[in-house]
N, CA, C and O atoms as CSV, one atom per row, in Angstrom:
chain,resi,resn,atom,element,x,y,z
A,1,MET,N,N,4.450,24.481,-4.234
A,1,MET,CA,C,5.618,23.749,-3.931
A,1,MET,C,C,5.317,22.819,-2.918
A,1,MET,O,O,4.545,23.073,-1.993
A,2,ASN,N,N,5.997,21.583,-3.090
A,2,ASN,CA,C,5.847,20.517,-2.174
A,2,ASN,C,C,6.885,20.693,-1.175
A,2,ASN,O,O,7.921,21.317,-1.401
A,3,ASN,N,N,6.585,20.106,-0.002
A,3,ASN,CA,C,7.477,20.170,1.119
A,3,ASN,C,C,7.564,18.937,1.973
A,3,ASN,O,O,6.498,18.368,2.214
A,4,TYR,N,N,8.664,18.443,2.463
A,4,TYR,CA,C,8.667,17.356,3.325
A,4,TYR,C,C,9.910,17.331,4.326
A,4,TYR,O,O,10.974,17.816,3.941
A,5,ASP,N,N,9.814,16.835,5.468
A,5,ASP,CA,C,10.827,16.667,6.254
A,5,ASP,C,C,11.266,15.246,6.563
A,5,ASP,O,O,10.405,14.368,6.625
A,6,ILE,N,N,12.326,15.012,6.728
A,6,ILE,CA,C,13.039,13.725,7.048
A,6,ILE,C,C,13.399,13.884,8.518
A,6,ILE,O,O,14.158,14.812,8.796
A,7,ILE,N,N,12.964,13.120,9.470
A,7,ILE,CA,C,13.414,13.250,10.840
A,7,ILE,C,C,13.962,11.971,11.233
A,7,ILE,O,O,13.211,10.997,11.290
A,8,ASP,N,N,15.332,11.858,11.540
A,8,ASP,CA,C,16.008,10.573,11.727
A,8,ASP,C,C,16.173,10.250,13.176
A,8,ASP,O,O,17.191,10.573,13.789
A,9,GLU,N,N,15.193,9.625,13.715
A,9,GLU,CA,C,15.222,9.237,14.960
A,9,GLU,C,C,15.915,8.020,15.372
A,9,GLU,O,O,16.068,7.639,16.533
A,10,PHE,N,N,16.346,7.407,14.230
A,10,PHE,CA,C,17.160,6.115,14.490
A,10,PHE,C,C,18.712,6.448,14.627
A,10,PHE,O,O,19.440,5.805,15.383
A,11,GLY,N,N,19.132,7.433,13.891
A,11,GLY,CA,C,20.424,7.573,13.761
A,11,GLY,C,C,21.082,6.941,12.573
A,11,GLY,O,O,22.161,6.368,12.725
A,12,TYR,N,N,20.570,7.001,11.532
A,12,TYR,CA,C,20.993,6.621,10.272
A,12,TYR,C,C,21.944,7.506,9.658
A,12,TYR,O,O,21.549,8.563,9.166
A,13,HIS,N,N,23.219,7.166,9.635
A,13,HIS,CA,C,24.193,8.030,9.247
A,13,HIS,C,C,24.742,7.932,7.853
A,13,HIS,O,O,25.849,8.362,7.529
A,14,GLU,N,N,23.915,7.352,7.071
A,14,GLU,CA,C,24.165,7.185,5.658
A,14,GLU,C,C,23.386,8.403,4.820
A,14,GLU,O,O,22.372,8.963,5.236
A,15,ASP,N,N,24.024,8.691,3.622
A,15,ASP,CA,C,23.448,9.649,2.768
A,15,ASP,C,C,22.037,9.235,2.233
A,15,ASP,O,O,21.899,8.291,1.454
A,16,TYR,N,N,21.066,9.946,2.665
A,16,TYR,CA,C,19.809,9.652,1.927
A,16,TYR,C,C,19.196,10.913,1.036
A,16,TYR,O,O,18.013,10.912,0.696
A,17,SER,N,N,19.934,11.785,0.756
A,17,SER,CA,C,19.626,13.028,-0.108
A,17,SER,C,C,19.046,12.551,-1.478
A,17,SER,O,O,18.473,13.432,-2.119
A,18,TYR,N,N,19.088,11.496,-1.951
A,18,TYR,CA,C,18.646,11.050,-3.128
A,18,TYR,C,C,17.136,10.880,-3.004
A,18,TYR,O,O,16.444,10.742,-4.012
A,19,LEU,N,N,16.658,10.888,-1.867
A,19,LEU,CA,C,15.286,10.785,-1.609
A,19,LEU,C,C,14.481,12.084,-2.148
A,19,LEU,O,O,13.271,12.039,-2.371
A,20,ASP,N,N,15.246,13.213,-2.330
A,20,ASP,CA,C,14.723,14.512,-2.750
A,20,ASP,C,C,14.159,14.187,-4.156
A,20,ASP,O,O,13.019,14.489,-4.509
A,21,GLU,N,N,15.170,13.469,-5.010
A,21,GLU,CA,C,14.908,13.242,-6.494
A,21,GLU,C,C,13.588,12.183,-6.479
A,21,GLU,O,O,12.644,12.394,-7.241
A,22,VAL,N,N,13.592,11.177,-5.673
A,22,VAL,CA,C,12.481,10.375,-5.652
A,22,VAL,C,C,11.217,10.980,-5.336
A,22,VAL,O,O,10.258,10.677,-6.046
A,23,PHE,N,N,11.057,11.787,-4.384
A,23,PHE,CA,C,9.971,12.341,-4.082
A,23,PHE,C,C,9.408,13.311,-5.090
A,23,PHE,O,O,8.255,13.316,-5.521
A,24,ALA,N,N,10.455,14.184,-5.425
A,24,ALA,CA,C,10.153,15.160,-6.485
A,24,ALA,C,C,9.490,14.557,-7.787
A,24,ALA,O,O,8.414,14.944,-8.244
A,25,HIS,N,N,10.305,13.524,-8.338
A,25,HIS,CA,C,9.924,12.777,-9.355
A,25,HIS,C,C,8.346,12.238,-9.407
A,25,HIS,O,O,7.550,12.449,-10.322
A,26,CYS,N,N,8.116,11.514,-8.228
A,26,CYS,CA,C,6.879,10.802,-7.996
A,26,CYS,C,C,5.721,12.102,-7.996
A,26,CYS,O,O,4.683,12.043,-8.655
A,27,LEU,N,N,6.066,13.163,-7.217
A,27,LEU,CA,C,4.876,14.092,-7.122
A,27,LEU,C,C,4.848,14.957,-8.459
A,27,LEU,O,O,3.823,15.596,-8.697
A,28,LYS,N,N,5.800,15.004,-9.245
A,28,LYS,CA,C,5.658,15.687,-10.522
A,28,LYS,C,C,4.849,14.802,-11.445
A,28,LYS,O,O,3.919,15.239,-12.124
A,29,LYS,N,N,5.272,13.446,-11.441
A,29,LYS,CA,C,4.644,12.430,-12.220
A,29,LYS,C,C,3.138,12.390,-12.070
A,29,LYS,O,O,2.420,12.167,-13.045
A,30,LEU,N,N,2.662,12.600,-10.882
A,30,LEU,CA,C,1.355,12.369,-10.401
A,30,LEU,C,C,0.697,13.862,-10.299
A,30,LEU,O,O,-0.409,14.011,-9.779
A,31,ASP,N,N,1.379,14.862,-10.781
A,31,ASP,CA,C,0.731,16.273,-10.861
A,31,ASP,C,C,0.311,16.701,-9.485
A,31,ASP,O,O,-0.714,17.366,-9.329
A,32,ILE,N,N,1.152,16.299,-8.384
A,32,ILE,CA,C,0.825,16.693,-7.085
A,32,ILE,C,C,1.552,18.117,-6.806
A,32,ILE,O,O,2.749,18.265,-7.050
A,33,LYS,N,N,0.777,19.106,-6.301
A,33,LYS,CA,C,1.411,20.363,-5.995
A,33,LYS,C,C,0.931,20.799,-4.695
A,33,LYS,O,O,-0.198,20.462,-4.340
A,34,LYS,N,N,1.677,21.520,-3.939
A,34,LYS,CA,C,1.294,22.103,-2.548
A,34,LYS,C,C,0.958,21.122,-1.592
A,34,LYS,O,O,-0.022,21.236,-0.855
A,35,ALA,N,N,1.875,19.984,-1.571
A,35,ALA,CA,C,1.627,19.003,-0.563
A,35,ALA,C,C,2.769,18.899,0.424
A,35,ALA,O,O,3.921,19.199,0.112
A,36,SER,N,N,2.410,18.453,1.658
A,36,SER,CA,C,3.383,18.406,2.898
A,36,SER,C,C,3.271,17.017,3.554
A,36,SER,O,O,2.185,16.463,3.725
A,37,PHE,N,N,4.618,16.413,3.962
A,37,PHE,CA,C,4.530,15.215,4.519
A,37,PHE,C,C,5.820,15.119,5.400
A,37,PHE,O,O,6.628,16.047,5.388
A,38,SER,N,N,5.998,14.118,6.086
A,38,SER,CA,C,6.992,13.847,6.950
A,38,SER,C,C,7.378,12.364,6.786
A,38,SER,O,O,6.534,11.479,6.646
A,39,VAL,N,N,8.875,12.123,6.814
A,39,VAL,CA,C,9.315,10.863,6.815
A,39,VAL,C,C,10.117,10.687,7.992
A,39,VAL,O,O,11.121,11.387,8.127
A,40,ILE,N,N,9.768,9.759,8.944
A,40,ILE,CA,C,10.406,9.298,10.112
A,40,ILE,C,C,11.191,8.067,9.972
A,40,ILE,O,O,10.667,7.023,9.584
A,41,LEU,N,N,12.436,8.159,10.278
A,41,LEU,CA,C,13.356,6.803,10.344
A,41,LEU,C,C,13.446,6.456,11.758
A,41,LEU,O,O,13.922,7.201,12.614
A,42,ILE,N,N,12.930,5.201,11.982
A,42,ILE,CA,C,13.021,4.605,13.477
A,42,ILE,C,C,13.543,3.261,13.312
A,42,ILE,O,O,13.855,2.742,12.241
A,43,GLY,N,N,13.616,2.690,14.588
A,43,GLY,CA,C,14.125,1.302,14.867
A,43,GLY,C,C,13.008,0.447,15.060
A,43,GLY,O,O,11.899,0.951,15.239
A,44,ASP,N,N,13.182,-0.954,15.045
A,44,ASP,CA,C,12.176,-1.870,15.117
A,44,ASP,C,C,11.287,-1.852,16.285
A,44,ASP,O,O,10.082,-2.079,16.178
A,45,GLU,N,N,11.893,-1.571,17.455
A,45,GLU,CA,C,10.925,-1.493,18.615
A,45,GLU,C,C,9.924,-0.466,18.559
A,45,GLU,O,O,8.815,-0.642,19.063
A,46,GLU,N,N,10.284,0.704,17.917
A,46,GLU,CA,C,9.266,1.801,17.799
A,46,GLU,C,C,8.176,1.395,16.782
A,46,GLU,O,O,6.966,1.610,16.863
A,47,MET,N,N,8.829,0.792,15.857
A,47,MET,CA,C,7.957,0.368,14.632
A,47,MET,C,C,6.875,-0.723,15.034
A,47,MET,O,O,5.740,-0.698,14.557
A,48,GLN,N,N,7.305,-1.693,15.955
A,48,GLN,CA,C,6.469,-2.581,16.505
A,48,GLN,C,C,5.560,-2.092,17.288
A,48,GLN,O,O,4.431,-2.568,17.168
A,49,ALA,N,N,5.752,-1.172,18.154
A,49,ALA,CA,C,4.847,-0.349,19.000
A,49,ALA,C,C,3.686,0.279,18.251
A,49,ALA,O,O,2.512,0.183,18.609
A,50,LEU,N,N,4.177,1.018,17.038
A,50,LEU,CA,C,3.309,1.669,16.213
A,50,LEU,C,C,2.371,0.591,15.505
A,50,LEU,O,O,1.175,0.849,15.364
A,51,ASN,N,N,2.882,-0.560,15.080
A,51,ASN,CA,C,2.023,-1.544,14.426
A,51,ASN,C,C,1.087,-2.046,15.283
A,51,ASN,O,O,-0.076,-2.221,14.921
A,52,LYS,N,N,1.560,-2.350,16.621
A,52,LYS,CA,C,0.527,-2.943,17.494
A,52,LYS,C,C,-0.565,-1.939,17.879
A,52,LYS,O,O,-1.753,-2.264,17.875
A,53,ASN,N,N,-0.123,-0.664,18.225
A,53,ASN,CA,C,-1.009,0.283,18.452
A,53,ASN,C,C,-2.102,0.674,17.545
A,53,ASN,O,O,-3.259,0.911,17.892
A,54,TYR,N,N,-1.620,0.719,16.334
A,54,TYR,CA,C,-2.609,1.167,15.196
A,54,TYR,C,C,-3.230,0.340,14.305
A,54,TYR,O,O,-4.256,0.631,13.690
A,55,ARG,N,N,-2.489,-0.919,14.206
A,55,ARG,CA,C,-2.970,-2.055,13.269
A,55,ARG,C,C,-3.243,-3.155,14.165
A,55,ARG,O,O,-3.897,-4.038,13.611
A,56,GLY,N,N,-2.964,-3.378,15.320
A,56,GLY,CA,C,-3.105,-4.750,16.099
A,56,GLY,C,C,-2.177,-5.732,15.774
A,56,GLY,O,O,-2.413,-6.903,16.073
A,57,ILE,N,N,-1.124,-5.407,15.188
A,57,ILE,CA,C,-0.222,-6.466,14.842
A,57,ILE,C,C,1.046,-6.286,15.596
A,57,ILE,O,O,1.710,-5.270,15.391
A,58,ASP,N,N,1.461,-7.226,16.493
A,58,ASP,CA,C,2.452,-7.179,17.430
A,58,ASP,C,C,3.684,-7.596,16.789
A,58,ASP,O,O,4.184,-8.641,17.204
A,59,ARG,N,N,4.238,-6.999,15.897
A,59,ARG,CA,C,5.500,-7.315,15.088
A,59,ARG,C,C,5.965,-5.938,14.412
A,59,ARG,O,O,5.192,-5.012,14.166
A,60,SER,N,N,7.293,-5.938,14.157
A,60,SER,CA,C,7.635,-4.916,13.350
A,60,SER,C,C,7.269,-5.013,11.842
A,60,SER,O,O,6.835,-6.059,11.359
A,61,THR,N,N,7.446,-3.972,11.176
A,61,THR,CA,C,7.213,-3.945,9.723
A,61,THR,C,C,8.164,-2.938,9.160
A,61,THR,O,O,8.768,-2.153,9.891
A,62,ASP,N,N,8.304,-2.960,7.798
A,62,ASP,CA,C,9.156,-2.209,7.178
A,62,ASP,C,C,8.665,-0.692,7.001
A,62,ASP,O,O,9.489,0.194,7.228
A,63,VAL,N,N,7.438,-0.367,6.630
A,63,VAL,CA,C,6.965,0.822,6.371
A,63,VAL,C,C,5.512,1.008,6.891
A,63,VAL,O,O,4.665,0.141,6.675
A,64,LEU,N,N,5.232,2.140,7.575
A,64,LEU,CA,C,3.729,2.474,7.939
A,64,LEU,C,C,3.605,3.887,7.417
A,64,LEU,O,O,4.593,4.621,7.434
A,65,SER,N,N,2.352,4.336,6.919
A,65,SER,CA,C,1.881,5.362,6.506
A,65,SER,C,C,0.682,5.832,7.368
A,65,SER,O,O,-0.177,5.035,7.745
A,66,PHE,N,N,0.655,7.016,7.636
A,66,PHE,CA,C,-0.487,7.599,8.497
A,66,PHE,C,C,-0.989,8.899,7.692
A,66,PHE,O,O,-0.544,10.029,7.891
A,67,ALA,N,N,-1.976,8.571,6.761
A,67,ALA,CA,C,-2.572,9.686,6.033
A,67,ALA,C,C,-3.539,10.495,6.668
A,67,ALA,O,O,-4.520,10.024,7.245
A,68,LEU,N,N,-3.268,11.800,6.569
A,68,LEU,CA,C,-4.138,12.740,7.129
A,68,LEU,C,C,-5.305,13.113,6.187
A,68,LEU,O,O,-6.208,13.783,6.690
A,69,GLU,N,N,-5.397,12.788,4.973
A,69,GLU,CA,C,-6.388,13.095,4.036
A,69,GLU,C,C,-7.494,12.080,4.251
A,69,GLU,O,O,-8.630,12.339,3.853
A,70,ASP,N,N,-7.222,10.964,4.845
A,70,ASP,CA,C,-8.360,10.128,5.293
A,70,ASP,C,C,-9.355,10.836,6.105
A,70,ASP,O,O,-10.505,10.398,6.121
A,71,ASN,N,N,-9.031,11.925,6.810
A,71,ASN,CA,C,-9.931,12.662,7.687
A,71,ASN,C,C,-10.374,13.792,6.879
A,71,ASN,O,O,-9.567,14.662,6.550
A,72,GLN,N,N,-11.724,13.843,6.504
A,72,GLN,CA,C,-12.217,14.778,5.538
A,72,GLN,C,C,-12.930,15.927,6.136
A,72,GLN,O,O,-13.790,16.551,5.513
A,73,THR,N,N,-12.524,16.243,7.507
A,73,THR,CA,C,-13.259,17.358,8.234
A,73,THR,C,C,-12.505,18.624,8.175
A,73,THR,O,O,-12.894,19.544,8.894
A,74,PHE,N,N,-11.501,18.791,7.431
A,74,PHE,CA,C,-10.854,20.160,7.213
A,74,PHE,C,C,-10.309,20.305,5.845
A,74,PHE,O,O,-10.062,19.285,5.201
A,75,THR,N,N,-10.104,21.450,5.354
A,75,THR,CA,C,-9.477,21.557,4.038
A,75,THR,C,C,-8.604,22.721,4.389
A,75,THR,O,O,-8.801,23.498,5.323
A,76,THR,N,N,-7.449,22.754,3.385
A,76,THR,CA,C,-6.454,23.812,3.460
A,76,THR,C,C,-5.996,23.948,2.026
A,76,THR,O,O,-6.344,23.169,1.138
A,77,ASP,N,N,-5.147,25.046,1.841
A,77,ASP,CA,C,-4.610,25.421,0.596
A,77,ASP,C,C,-3.346,24.383,0.325
A,77,ASP,O,O,-2.956,24.156,-0.821
A,78,ILE,N,N,-2.871,23.903,1.250
A,78,ILE,CA,C,-1.767,22.894,1.175
A,78,ILE,C,C,-2.255,21.647,1.625
A,78,ILE,O,O,-2.837,21.562,2.707
A,79,ARG,N,N,-2.043,20.532,0.785
A,79,ARG,CA,C,-2.307,19.218,1.031
A,79,ARG,C,C,-1.305,18.641,1.986
A,79,ARG,O,O,-0.160,18.312,1.679
A,80,ILE,N,N,-1.904,18.541,3.296
A,80,ILE,CA,C,-1.128,17.823,4.363
A,80,ILE,C,C,-1.283,16.385,4.370
A,80,ILE,O,O,-2.191,15.876,5.027
A,81,LEU,N,N,-0.423,15.643,3.651
A,81,LEU,CA,C,-0.530,14.409,3.431
A,81,LEU,C,C,-0.478,13.396,4.624
A,81,LEU,O,O,-1.233,12.424,4.625
A,82,GLY,N,N,0.408,13.620,5.635
A,82,GLY,CA,C,0.655,12.719,6.688
A,82,GLY,C,C,2.145,12.373,6.953
A,82,GLY,O,O,3.072,13.078,6.556
A,83,ASP,N,N,2.283,11.289,7.619
A,83,ASP,CA,C,3.682,10.703,8.092
A,83,ASP,C,C,3.763,9.506,7.480
A,83,ASP,O,O,2.806,8.760,7.276
A,84,ILE,N,N,5.098,9.269,7.124
A,84,ILE,CA,C,5.743,7.847,6.673
A,84,ILE,C,C,6.692,7.426,7.744
A,84,ILE,O,O,7.602,8.182,8.084
A,85,TYR,N,N,6.530,6.313,8.265
A,85,TYR,CA,C,7.713,5.785,9.284
A,85,TYR,C,C,8.307,4.585,8.721
A,85,TYR,O,O,7.639,3.604,8.392
A,86,ILE,N,N,9.564,4.670,8.614
A,86,ILE,CA,C,10.360,3.577,7.983
A,86,ILE,C,C,11.200,2.961,9.146
A,86,ILE,O,O,11.745,3.651,10.007
A,87,SER,N,N,11.251,1.706,9.096
A,87,SER,CA,C,12.196,0.932,10.153
A,87,SER,C,C,13.563,0.686,9.409
A,87,SER,O,O,13.569,-0.054,8.425
A,88,ILE,N,N,14.609,1.226,9.808
A,88,ILE,CA,C,15.813,1.309,9.336
A,88,ILE,C,C,16.444,-0.232,9.324
A,88,ILE,O,O,16.968,-0.778,8.353
A,89,PRO,N,N,16.265,-0.768,10.601
A,89,PRO,CA,C,16.807,-2.348,10.685
A,89,PRO,C,C,16.116,-3.253,9.654
A,89,PRO,O,O,16.695,-4.193,9.110
A,90,LYS,N,N,14.894,-2.922,9.432
A,90,LYS,CA,C,14.061,-3.833,8.661
A,90,LYS,C,C,14.381,-3.463,7.103
A,90,LYS,O,O,14.382,-4.355,6.254
A,91,MET,N,N,14.637,-2.175,6.789
A,91,MET,CA,C,15.157,-1.921,5.626
A,91,MET,C,C,16.608,-2.482,5.138
A,91,MET,O,O,16.855,-2.993,4.046
A,92,ARG,N,N,17.350,-2.295,6.037
A,92,ARG,CA,C,18.714,-2.973,5.913
A,92,ARG,C,C,18.585,-4.603,5.643
A,92,ARG,O,O,19.230,-5.136,4.739
A,93,LYS,N,N,17.818,-5.240,6.388
A,93,LYS,CA,C,17.675,-6.676,6.273
A,93,LYS,C,C,17.135,-6.989,5.043
A,93,LYS,O,O,17.672,-7.851,4.349
A,94,GLN,N,N,15.964,-6.299,4.614
A,94,GLN,CA,C,15.277,-6.600,3.295
A,94,GLN,C,C,16.410,-6.182,2.064
A,94,GLN,O,O,16.419,-6.821,1.012
A,95,ALA,N,N,17.253,-5.175,2.280
A,95,ALA,CA,C,18.102,-4.815,1.226
A,95,ALA,C,C,19.162,-6.085,0.915
A,95,ALA,O,O,19.624,-6.287,-0.208
A,96,VAL,N,N,19.399,-6.714,1.816
A,96,VAL,CA,C,20.362,-7.921,1.896
A,96,VAL,C,C,19.585,-9.046,1.340
A,96,VAL,O,O,20.106,-9.667,0.414
A,97,GLU,N,N,18.284,-9.448,1.809
A,97,GLU,CA,C,17.550,-10.512,1.525
A,97,GLU,C,C,17.210,-10.350,-0.085
A,97,GLU,O,O,17.424,-11.290,-0.850
A,98,TYR,N,N,16.685,-9.136,-0.531
A,98,TYR,CA,C,16.399,-8.916,-2.029
A,98,TYR,C,C,17.474,-8.674,-2.942
A,98,TYR,O,O,17.271,-8.462,-4.137
A,99,GLY,N,N,18.939,-8.704,-2.271
A,99,GLY,CA,C,19.994,-8.224,-3.185
A,99,GLY,C,C,20.003,-6.825,-3.582
A,99,GLY,O,O,20.628,-6.554,-4.607
A,100,HIS,N,N,19.360,-5.798,-2.888
A,100,HIS,CA,C,19.313,-4.607,-3.198
A,100,HIS,C,C,20.335,-3.678,-2.462
A,100,HIS,O,O,20.807,-4.040,-1.384
A,101,SER,N,N,20.646,-2.610,-2.971
A,101,SER,CA,C,21.428,-1.640,-2.246
A,101,SER,C,C,20.442,-0.967,-1.074
A,101,SER,O,O,19.221,-1.072,-1.183
A,102,GLU,N,N,20.956,-0.381,-0.125
A,102,GLU,CA,C,20.125,0.292,0.711
A,102,GLU,C,C,19.496,1.474,0.108
A,102,GLU,O,O,18.393,1.835,0.519
A,103,LYS,N,N,20.125,2.134,-0.870
A,103,LYS,CA,C,19.639,3.273,-1.558
A,103,LYS,C,C,18.363,2.668,-2.300
A,103,LYS,O,O,17.308,3.280,-2.139
A,104,ARG,N,N,18.358,1.674,-2.994
A,104,ARG,CA,C,17.142,1.003,-3.580
A,104,ARG,C,C,16.123,0.774,-2.722
A,104,ARG,O,O,14.991,1.186,-2.972
A,105,GLU,N,N,16.447,0.019,-1.499
A,105,GLU,CA,C,15.442,-0.274,-0.551
A,105,GLU,C,C,14.801,0.741,0.038
A,105,GLU,O,O,13.575,0.724,0.148
A,106,LEU,N,N,15.568,1.768,0.497
A,106,LEU,CA,C,15.077,2.775,1.245
A,106,LEU,C,C,14.183,3.811,0.337
A,106,LEU,O,O,13.221,4.432,0.791
A,107,SER,N,N,14.641,3.899,-0.994
A,107,SER,CA,C,13.853,4.612,-1.967
A,107,SER,C,C,12.473,3.859,-2.231
A,107,SER,O,O,11.461,4.552,-2.327
A,108,PHE,N,N,12.391,2.592,-2.341
A,108,PHE,CA,C,11.148,1.738,-2.471
A,108,PHE,C,C,10.294,2.051,-1.485
A,108,PHE,O,O,9.150,2.442,-1.718
A,109,LEU,N,N,10.837,1.886,-0.160
A,109,LEU,CA,C,9.854,2.008,1.048
A,109,LEU,C,C,9.321,3.452,1.157
A,109,LEU,O,O,8.163,3.691,1.499
A,110,ALA,N,N,10.305,4.482,0.823
A,110,ALA,CA,C,9.738,5.807,1.024
A,110,ALA,C,C,8.764,6.108,-0.038
A,110,ALA,O,O,7.770,6.785,0.223
A,111,LEU,N,N,9.012,5.597,-1.351
A,111,LEU,CA,C,7.966,5.693,-2.356
A,111,LEU,C,C,6.665,5.151,-2.044
A,111,LEU,O,O,5.608,5.764,-2.191
A,112,HIS,N,N,6.802,3.843,-1.557
A,112,HIS,CA,C,5.684,3.112,-1.193
A,112,HIS,C,C,4.854,3.887,-0.010
A,112,HIS,O,O,3.626,3.880,-0.096
A,113,GLY,N,N,5.372,4.436,0.897
A,113,GLY,CA,C,4.649,5.094,1.880
A,113,GLY,C,C,4.137,6.434,1.436
A,113,GLY,O,O,3.177,6.935,2.022
A,114,LEU,N,N,4.740,7.058,0.406
A,114,LEU,CA,C,4.225,8.340,-0.089
A,114,LEU,C,C,2.947,7.930,-1.002
A,114,LEU,O,O,1.938,8.634,-0.952
A,115,LEU,N,N,2.999,6.779,-1.841
A,115,LEU,CA,C,1.834,6.361,-2.469
A,115,LEU,C,C,0.647,6.126,-1.679
A,115,LEU,O,O,-0.467,6.442,-2.096
A,116,HIS,N,N,0.860,5.525,-0.432
A,116,HIS,CA,C,-0.175,5.307,0.484
A,116,HIS,C,C,-0.787,6.523,1.029
A,116,HIS,O,O,-1.978,6.578,1.338
A,117,LEU,N,N,0.073,7.535,1.149
A,117,LEU,CA,C,-0.423,8.728,1.573
A,117,LEU,C,C,-1.258,9.515,0.521
A,117,LEU,O,O,-2.083,10.373,0.835
A,118,LEU,N,N,-0.989,9.171,-0.669
A,118,LEU,CA,C,-1.828,9.722,-1.778
A,118,LEU,C,C,-2.918,9.062,-2.136
A,118,LEU,O,O,-3.614,9.503,-3.050
A,119,GLY,N,N,-3.240,7.914,-1.486
A,119,GLY,CA,C,-4.493,7.138,-1.588
A,119,GLY,C,C,-4.381,5.943,-2.347
A,119,GLY,O,O,-5.409,5.395,-2.745
A,120,TYR,N,N,-3.151,5.425,-2.621
A,120,TYR,CA,C,-2.946,4.175,-3.267
A,120,TYR,C,C,-2.983,3.132,-2.061
A,120,TYR,O,O,-2.445,3.365,-0.979
A,121,ASP,N,N,-3.645,2.009,-2.344
A,121,ASP,CA,C,-3.695,0.832,-1.211
A,121,ASP,C,C,-3.757,-0.385,-1.881
A,121,ASP,O,O,-4.804,-0.778,-2.395
A,122,HIS,N,N,-2.565,-1.101,-1.920
A,122,HIS,CA,C,-2.414,-2.340,-2.537
A,122,HIS,C,C,-3.119,-3.418,-1.888
A,122,HIS,O,O,-3.139,-4.521,-2.433
A,123,THR,N,N,-3.741,-3.214,-0.708
A,123,THR,CA,C,-4.511,-4.228,0.057
A,123,THR,C,C,-5.941,-4.373,-0.328
A,123,THR,O,O,-6.645,-5.307,0.057
A,124,LYS,N,N,-6.349,-3.386,-1.122
A,124,LYS,CA,C,-7.801,-3.537,-1.519
A,124,LYS,C,C,-8.188,-4.592,-2.611
A,124,LYS,O,O,-9.226,-5.253,-2.638
A,125,SER,N,N,-7.191,-4.622,-3.473
A,125,SER,CA,C,-7.496,-5.483,-4.627
A,125,SER,C,C,-6.163,-5.953,-5.316
A,125,SER,O,O,-5.088,-5.414,-5.051
A,126,LEU,N,N,-6.282,-6.930,-6.167
A,126,LEU,CA,C,-5.207,-7.436,-6.894
A,126,LEU,C,C,-4.882,-6.174,-7.976
A,126,LEU,O,O,-3.729,-5.807,-8.206
A,127,GLU,N,N,-5.956,-5.629,-8.542
A,127,GLU,CA,C,-5.819,-4.467,-9.497
A,127,GLU,C,C,-5.111,-3.265,-8.952
A,127,GLU,O,O,-4.284,-2.686,-9.656
A,128,GLU,N,N,-5.376,-2.874,-7.794
A,128,GLU,CA,C,-4.899,-1.747,-7.034
A,128,GLU,C,C,-3.368,-2.192,-6.668
A,128,GLU,O,O,-2.464,-1.365,-6.792
A,129,GLU,N,N,-3.123,-3.416,-6.250
A,129,GLU,CA,C,-1.713,-3.870,-5.899
A,129,GLU,C,C,-0.816,-3.640,-7.265
A,129,GLU,O,O,0.278,-3.078,-7.231
A,130,LYS,N,N,-1.400,-4.129,-8.432
A,130,LYS,CA,C,-0.642,-4.159,-9.658
A,130,LYS,C,C,-0.396,-2.476,-10.039
A,130,LYS,O,O,0.612,-2.073,-10.619
A,131,ARG,N,N,-1.328,-1.753,-9.670
A,131,ARG,CA,C,-1.271,-0.397,-10.094
A,131,ARG,C,C,-0.172,0.382,-9.145
A,131,ARG,O,O,0.633,1.146,-9.679
A,132,GLN,N,N,-0.163,0.194,-7.904
A,132,GLN,CA,C,0.601,0.702,-6.964
A,132,GLN,C,C,2.160,0.188,-7.108
A,132,GLN,O,O,3.107,0.972,-7.165
A,133,PHE,N,N,2.274,-1.107,-7.154
A,133,PHE,CA,C,3.588,-1.644,-7.381
A,133,PHE,C,C,4.115,-1.333,-8.722
A,133,PHE,O,O,5.300,-1.035,-8.865
A,134,GLY,N,N,3.388,-1.382,-9.596
A,134,GLY,CA,C,3.759,-0.992,-11.099
A,134,GLY,C,C,4.342,0.367,-11.087
A,134,GLY,O,O,5.452,0.593,-11.568
A,135,LEU,N,N,3.472,1.427,-10.447
A,135,LEU,CA,C,4.074,2.825,-10.421
A,135,LEU,C,C,5.282,2.989,-9.734
A,135,LEU,O,O,6.135,3.761,-10.171
A,136,GLN,N,N,5.476,2.234,-8.521
A,136,GLN,CA,C,6.781,2.312,-7.827
A,136,GLN,C,C,7.868,1.778,-8.725
A,136,GLN,O,O,8.932,2.394,-8.790
A,137,GLU,N,N,7.696,0.789,-9.353
A,137,GLU,CA,C,8.919,0.174,-10.171
A,137,GLU,C,C,9.043,1.165,-11.381
A,137,GLU,O,O,10.186,1.393,-11.777
A,138,THR,N,N,8.175,1.671,-11.901
A,138,THR,CA,C,8.308,2.651,-13.091
A,138,THR,C,C,9.166,3.733,-12.629
A,138,THR,O,O,10.185,4.032,-13.251
A,139,ILE,N,N,8.748,4.425,-11.411
A,139,ILE,CA,C,9.549,5.574,-10.966
A,139,ILE,C,C,11.035,5.207,-10.656
A,139,ILE,O,O,11.987,5.914,-10.984
A,140,LEU,N,N,11.121,4.075,-10.018
A,140,LEU,CA,C,12.530,3.748,-9.699
A,140,LEU,C,C,13.247,3.539,-10.929
A,140,LEU,O,O,14.302,4.162,-11.052
A,141,GLN,N,N,12.857,2.738,-11.914
A,141,GLN,CA,C,13.434,2.569,-13.201
A,141,GLN,C,C,13.839,4.076,-13.824
A,141,GLN,O,O,14.965,4.425,-14.177
A,142,GLU,N,N,12.777,4.762,-13.855
A,142,GLU,CA,C,13.038,6.179,-14.588
A,142,GLU,C,C,14.010,6.929,-13.795
A,142,GLU,O,O,14.500,7.897,-14.378
A,143,LEU,N,N,14.432,6.689,-12.511
A,143,LEU,CA,C,15.598,7.420,-11.792
A,143,LEU,C,C,16.801,6.462,-11.819
A,143,LEU,O,O,17.856,6.727,-11.243
A,144,ASN,N,N,16.586,5.327,-12.523
A,144,ASN,CA,C,17.778,4.332,-12.425
A,144,ASN,C,C,18.131,3.926,-11.223
A,144,ASN,O,O,19.331,3.813,-10.974
A,145,ILE,N,N,17.213,3.646,-10.304
A,145,ILE,CA,C,17.449,3.101,-9.047
A,145,ILE,C,C,16.836,1.639,-9.006
A,145,ILE,O,O,15.725,1.326,-8.579
A,146,VAL,N,N,17.796,0.829,-9.538
A,146,VAL,CA,C,17.576,-0.622,-9.869
A,146,VAL,C,C,17.989,-1.571,-9.067
A,146,VAL,O,O,17.371,-2.630,-8.962
A,147,LEU,N,N,19.163,-1.287,-8.356
A,147,LEU,CA,C,19.977,-2.307,-7.664
A,147,LEU,C,C,20.357,-1.855,-6.157
A,147,LEU,O,O,21.033,-2.594,-5.442
């Protein structure tokens, strides 16, 4: 059984229970079992600090993933995938810019982060970018999260 926690450090008072279905659908589609991860909702200042400390980029971003499976020094019966950080202010801004609902944008970012934890990396090549973004769009369409 897969397990995840959503930690709302930002104070996002909207309903995000739909992420249960997004994560369950993605993990089932990829045949992932016994995985654990966390999603942390934060503000832009916290995101900027994380981005600067870990990527050397002194600005906020929408989503950062910290994959624990990148470290091959230990093994467990449960896949401990890592953490996904999502900037709520950036998510809201992008929802407006792209003409999406917050539900669609938050689902996209959460799914994007989860795929990074699972080893997808759109920055490696154009082929990998098409693979990751194509899978994200397929999952969102299958769940009818399109606007």
